[in-house]
Each structure stands twice: as C-alpha cells, then as structure tokens.
C-alpha positions as CSV (number, residue, x, y, z in Angstrom):
1,X,-85.8,106.1,-8.8
2,X,-83.5,104.3,-7.3
3,X,-80.5,106.3,-8.2
4,X,-82.6,109.4,-6.7
5,X,-83.8,107.7,-3.8
6,X,-79.9,106.9,-2.8
7,X,-78.9,110.5,-3.5
8,X,-81.5,111.5,-1.3
9,X,-80.3,109.3,1.3
10,X,-76.6,110.7,1.1
11,X,-78.1,114.3,1.4
12,X,-79.5,113.7,4.2
13,X,-77.0,111.8,5.9
14,X,-75.1,114.6,5.1
15,X,-77.2,117.1,6.5
16,X,-77.7,114.9,9.7
17,X,-74.0,114.9,10.0
18,X,-73.3,118.5,9.5
19,X,-76.3,119.1,12.4
20,X,-74.3,117.3,14.7
21,X,-71.4,118.7,14.3
22,X,-72.4,121.8,14.7
23,X,-74.3,121.0,17.5
24,X,-71.1,119.9,19.3
25,X,-69.0,123.2,17.9
26,X,-71.2,125.6,19.7
27,X,-71.1,123.3,23.1
28,X,-67.3,123.2,22.6
29,X,-67.2,126.8,22.3
30,X,-69.6,128.3,24.7
31,X,-69.6,126.0,27.0
32,X,-66.6,124.4,27.5
33,X,-64.5,127.1,25.6
34,X,-62.9,124.8,23.8
35,X,-62.0,127.1,20.6
36,X,-59.6,124.9,19.0
37,X,-61.9,121.9,18.9
38,X,-64.3,123.9,17.6
39,X,-62.3,125.1,15.3
40,X,-61.6,121.5,14.2
41,X,-65.6,120.7,13.9
42,X,-65.9,123.4,12.1
43,X,-63.4,122.3,9.6
44,X,-65.0,118.8,9.2
45,X,-68.0,120.2,8.0
46,X,-66.3,121.9,5.6
47,X,-65.3,118.6,4.6
48,X,-68.8,117.3,4.2
49,X,-70.1,120.7,2.7
50,X,-67.5,122.9,1.2
51,X,-70.1,125.9,0.4
52,X,-70.9,125.5,4.3
53,X,-71.2,129.6,5.1
54,X,-72.1,129.5,8.4
55,X,-68.8,127.1,9.2
56,X,-66.9,129.7,6.9
57,X,-68.1,132.4,9.3
58,X,-67.7,130.5,12.4
59,X,-64.0,129.5,11.4
60,X,-63.1,133.1,10.6
61,X,-64.5,134.7,13.7
62,X,-62.2,131.8,16.0
63,X,-59.0,132.0,14.4
64,X,-59.0,135.8,14.3
65,X,-60.2,135.4,18.3
66,X,-57.4,132.9,18.8
67,X,-55.0,134.6,16.3
68,X,-54.1,131.6,14.2
69,X,-53.3,134.1,11.2
70,X,-51.9,131.3,8.4
71,X,-55.7,129.6,9.0
72,X,-57.4,133.0,9.2
73,X,-55.8,133.9,5.9
74,X,-56.9,130.4,4.4
75,X,-60.4,131.4,5.1
76,X,-60.4,134.7,4.2
77,X,-59.1,133.1,0.9
78,X,-61.8,131.0,0.8
79,X,-64.5,133.6,1.4
80,X,-63.1,135.9,-0.6
81,X,-63.8,133.3,-3.5
82,X,-67.4,133.0,-2.6
83,X,-68.2,136.6,-2.8
84,X,-68.3,139.3,-4.7
85,X,-68.9,143.0,-4.8
86,X,-68.1,145.2,-1.9
87,X,-68.6,142.4,0.7
88,X,-65.4,140.4,-1.2
89,X,-63.8,143.7,-1.0
90,X,-64.1,143.6,2.5
91,X,-62.8,139.9,3.1
92,X,-60.0,140.9,0.6
93,X,-59.2,144.3,2.8
94,X,-59.3,141.7,6.0
95,X,-56.9,139.2,3.9
96,X,-54.7,141.6,2.9
97,X,-54.0,143.7,6.3
98,X,-53.5,140.0,7.6
99,X,-50.9,139.3,5.2
100,X,-48.5,142.1,5.8
101,X,-49.2,142.8,9.3
102,X,-49.2,139.4,10.9
103,X,-47.9,137.1,8.0
104,X,-44.9,139.7,6.9
105,X,-46.0,139.0,3.0
106,X,-46.3,142.1,2.0
107,X,-46.3,141.0,-2.0
108,X,-49.5,138.9,-1.0
109,X,-51.2,141.5,0.7
110,X,-50.7,144.0,-2.4
111,X,-52.4,141.4,-4.5
112,X,-55.3,141.4,-2.2
113,X,-55.6,145.1,-2.0
114,X,-55.1,145.2,-6.1
115,X,-57.6,143.2,-6.5
116,X,-60.2,145.4,-4.4
117,X,-59.6,148.2,-7.1
118,X,-61.2,145.7,-9.6
119,X,-64.5,145.9,-7.6
120,X,-65.3,148.8,-6.5
121,X,-64.4,152.3,-7.1
122,X,-65.3,154.2,-3.9
123,X,-66.3,153.4,-0.1
124,X,-64.2,152.5,2.9
125,X,-62.6,149.2,1.9
126,X,-61.4,151.2,-1.3
127,X,-59.9,154.2,0.8
128,X,-58.6,151.7,3.2
129,X,-57.0,149.7,0.2
130,X,-55.6,152.8,-1.2
131,X,-53.8,153.5,2.5
132,X,-52.7,150.4,3.1
133,X,-50.7,150.3,-0.6
134,X,-49.2,153.6,0.5
135,X,-48.0,152.6,3.7
136,X,-46.8,149.2,2.0
137,X,-44.8,151.4,-1.1
138,X,-42.9,153.7,1.4
139,X,-41.7,150.9,3.4
140,X,-37.4,150.6,2.7
141,X,-35.8,148.0,0.8
142,X,-38.4,146.9,-1.8
143,X,-37.7,149.3,-4.7
144,X,-39.6,146.7,-7.0
145,X,-42.7,146.2,-4.6
146,X,-42.7,149.9,-4.2
147,X,-42.5,150.4,-8.5
148,X,-45.4,147.6,-8.8
149,X,-47.6,149.8,-6.0
150,X,-47.0,152.7,-7.5
151,X,-48.0,151.5,-11.1
152,X,-51.5,150.6,-9.1
153,X,-51.9,153.5,-6.8
154,X,-51.1,156.1,-9.3
155,X,-54.4,156.7,-11.6
156,X,-56.5,156.5,-8.1
157,X,-54.3,159.1,-6.8
158,X,-54.4,161.4,-10.3
159,X,-58.5,160.5,-10.0
160,X,-58.7,162.3,-6.4
161,X,-56.2,165.6,-7.3
162,X,-53.4,164.1,-5.1
163,X,-50.9,165.3,-6.9
164,X,-48.1,165.1,-4.3
165,X,-48.9,161.5,-4.0
166,X,-48.9,161.0,-7.4
167,X,-44.9,162.6,-7.6
168,X,-44.2,159.9,-4.8
169,X,-45.7,157.2,-7.0
170,X,-43.7,158.7,-10.3
171,X,-40.4,158.3,-7.9
172,X,-40.8,155.1,-6.7
173,X,-41.6,154.0,-10.6
174,X,-38.4,155.9,-11.5
175,X,-36.3,154.0,-9.1
176,X,-36.4,150.9,-11.5
177,X,-37.1,152.4,-14.5
178,X,-35.2,150.7,-17.7
179,X,-33.3,153.0,-19.6
180,X,-32.5,156.8,-19.9
181,X,-35.6,157.6,-22.4
182,X,-38.1,156.1,-19.4
183,X,-36.7,157.7,-16.6
184,X,-36.3,161.1,-18.5
185,X,-40.5,160.8,-19.6
186,X,-41.3,160.3,-15.4
187,X,-39.2,163.0,-14.7
188,X,-40.7,165.7,-17.2
189,X,-44.2,163.8,-15.9
190,X,-42.9,165.1,-12.4
191,X,-41.9,168.4,-13.6
192,X,-45.3,168.9,-15.2
193,X,-47.1,168.1,-12.0
194,X,-44.8,170.6,-9.8
195,X,-45.3,173.2,-12.4
196,X,-48.7,173.1,-13.1
197,X,-50.7,171.2,-10.5
198,X,-48.6,172.3,-7.5
199,X,-47.3,175.7,-8.8
200,X,-44.3,175.0,-7.4
201,X,-42.0,176.3,-10.1
202,X,-38.5,175.5,-7.9
203,X,-39.7,172.1,-7.6
204,X,-40.6,171.9,-11.3
205,X,-36.9,173.2,-12.0
206,X,-34.9,170.5,-10.0
207,X,-37.2,167.4,-11.8
208,X,-36.4,168.8,-15.2
209,X,-32.6,169.5,-14.1
210,X,-32.6,166.0,-13.3
211,X,-33.8,165.1,-16.9
212,X,-31.5,167.4,-18.4
213,X,-28.6,165.8,-16.5
214,X,-29.9,162.3,-18.5
215,X,-30.2,163.9,-22.1
216,X,-28.1,167.1,-21.9
217,X,-28.4,167.1,-25.6
218,X,-32.1,167.5,-25.6
219,X,-32.2,171.1,-26.9
220,X,-36.3,171.5,-26.1
221,X,-35.3,170.3,-23.0
222,X,-32.9,173.1,-22.9
223,X,-35.4,176.3,-24.0
224,X,-38.1,174.9,-21.1
225,X,-35.7,175.2,-18.2
226,X,-34.5,178.4,-19.7
227,X,-38.7,180.0,-19.5
228,X,-38.7,178.3,-15.9
229,X,-35.6,179.5,-14.7
230,X,-37.3,183.1,-15.3
231,X,-40.2,181.6,-13.1
232,X,-38.4,179.8,-10.5
233,X,-35.9,182.9,-10.3
234,X,-32.9,180.0,-10.5
235,X,-31.3,181.6,-13.5
236,X,-27.4,181.1,-11.8
237,X,-28.5,177.4,-11.4
238,X,-29.3,177.0,-14.7
239,X,-26.4,179.0,-16.0
240,X,-24.4,176.2,-13.8
241,X,-26.1,173.4,-15.7
242,X,-25.7,174.4,-18.8
243,X,-21.8,174.8,-17.9
244,X,-21.8,171.4,-16.8
245,X,-23.6,170.0,-19.5
246,X,-21.4,171.5,-22.9
247,X,-18.5,168.8,-22.4
248,X,-20.9,166.0,-22.5
249,X,-22.8,167.0,-25.6
250,X,-21.3,165.4,-28.7
251,X,-23.2,167.6,-31.4
252,X,-21.0,170.6,-32.0
253,X,-24.2,172.5,-33.2
254,X,-26.0,171.9,-29.9
255,X,-22.5,173.2,-28.3
256,X,-22.9,176.5,-30.0
257,X,-26.7,176.8,-29.3
258,X,-26.3,176.2,-25.8
C-alpha cells in the first residue's frame, strides 16, 4: 500500500507540474507573445510526460509558425510514431514536405511519403504524396533517388491507368539499371506501353529500337520490330537499323536471317 500511495503521489506531482507549465505557456504565448519561451515550457511538459498529445500539438503549431523547421520535423516524427491510419498519413505528408522543401533532405522526404502508401491507398494524403514523389523524381542530378522513387510510384500509376507516368518511372529505372538484360527488359515494357496502352506505334518502335541496339542477336525482337515498322511506317528506319546491326552479330546464321 505504501508503494501505491507513493506512486500515486508522484503521479499527482507530475500532473500538477504539467498543469502549471501549461498555464505558464499559455500566458507566454497569448499575453506576452513569447512563442520561444512557450515552446520551451511545452518541451518541459514532454520531459515530464512524453505522451502528452496536447503539448505535442502546441509545439507542432508553434514551430510551424516560427518556421523552426528542424524542430518541427522532430515533433512531426514524434506525432507520426504515436498515430495510425489516415491521421498518421496526414502527419507523414507534412513531415515529408518539411524535409524536402525546408530542410533540403529529399531522401528522408521519400521515406515519409513511401510510408503513407503502407497506410492508405486513396484520399487526399495519398494523392499529395504521389504528386510530391513525382516532383522529386524529376529533379535533376539524382539518378539513384529517382530510380528508387520510380520503383515506389510505378505500381500506383499503373493502377490509375497513367501510362505516361509509368513510362517516366521505367525510364528513371532504366537510367541506373545494371546489365544488358535488365535494360532490355525495361525497354520492352516501355515499348508495350506505347503500343498497347498509349496507341503510339512510332514511340513503341523507338523503344524497341533501343532494346535491339542492346541485343542485336535477339531474332524474336527483330521480328517484332518488322511487324511494328509496318504499323508505324518506319520501314526505312528499320532497314538502317538492321544494316548497322549486321557487323555486330556474332552468329552467322542470324546475319543471313536479318
């Protein structure tokens, strides 16, 4: 019983200190417009009670108003860890935007946006995260990050029937793809999108031409190009492509077939 009384006393003391700090913070913020001092008091509240959601909400607002972006990101990370579902997605969206727009940390922003897709598959936060990732993907000078983003967003664009966005994602992955087979496969997928989903046989021909340049020994790809050239009216370009490929072919039989 003594232990329980002691624990209850400690809890009451913490609650009393928290109440006093909160009252002081309100006075500082509203009456004296001393936001920095008010934020300090709310931080003290969290030291006493790390799960105080009210103090976190006040810090969120104060750091946003005073544009203390590093501190705001820290608070948003904490709020996200204590949230779930759509509410967590909203916090992660804000966190991602603070990281990329104010702190210049695109990779960490991608982490936040990616986590949103693990929580929800529709809604305003989902849409905004997808568009934010699309914007980061097209920033120059970061091929590895762009390829990582492409891997994340590609299935979402595909599910929405956004073939042009899917092509863009595949091109980003192509830029860092390792090995001829991997690059060829991506180009074949791009060609299929242009031909089947976007009804652009000329662009499909261009994609398959790029694939054929990587693997001129692929007899089946050559046949596919022949059929596509008839639809795209690119027979002259195909003849030139085959002529350039002949010296590179290692198998004499394929040279005869071409």
